[in-house]
C-alpha positions, 0 to 999 in steps of 0.5 A, a space after each residue: 462250700 458254705 459260701 457257695 451255698 449262701 451265694 446261690 441261695 441269695 441269688 435265687 431269692 433275688 430272682 424270685 422276690 421280684 416275681 412274687 412282688 409282681 403278683 402282689 402288684 397285679 393284685 394291688 392294681 386290681 384293687 385300685 381299678 375296682 375302687 375307680 370303677 366303684 367311684 364312677 358308679 357312685 358319682 354317676 359317671 359310669 352307666 350300667 353297661 359301662 360298669 358291667 363291661 369294666 367289671 367283666 374285664 377286671 374279672 378276666 384279669 383276676 382269673 388270668 392271674 389266678 390261673 398263672 399263679 396256679 400253673 407256676 407254684 404261686 409265681 408269675 413269669 416275667 412274660 405273664 406279668 407283662 401280659 397282665 400289666 398290658 391288660 391292666 393298662 388297657 382296662 385303666 384307659 377304658 375306665 378313664 374313657 368311660 368315666 369321662 365320655 359324656 353319658 352319665 347315670 342320674 
């Protein structure tokens, strides 16, 4: 009896831990992307409009993450994590493009 309960608890923890970690991974990527955007502003590689568009995209991702976490008792489902990851990948590509597309703030 004790062994079955222990195995069930261990299995549940193994399934939930990656979901909790994924929420933290999303937040870490948000922090990294915010740093890249701020760096682009500091070195002049992002224009005012690019900065605002990228910052709004980051705000959208953070708001979606917060809604997903509230809806699921502080956890992301695998589908929610994949969706946030896709959005972050698109934003990352946009940051890179905007930082290297030519027009610079002086």
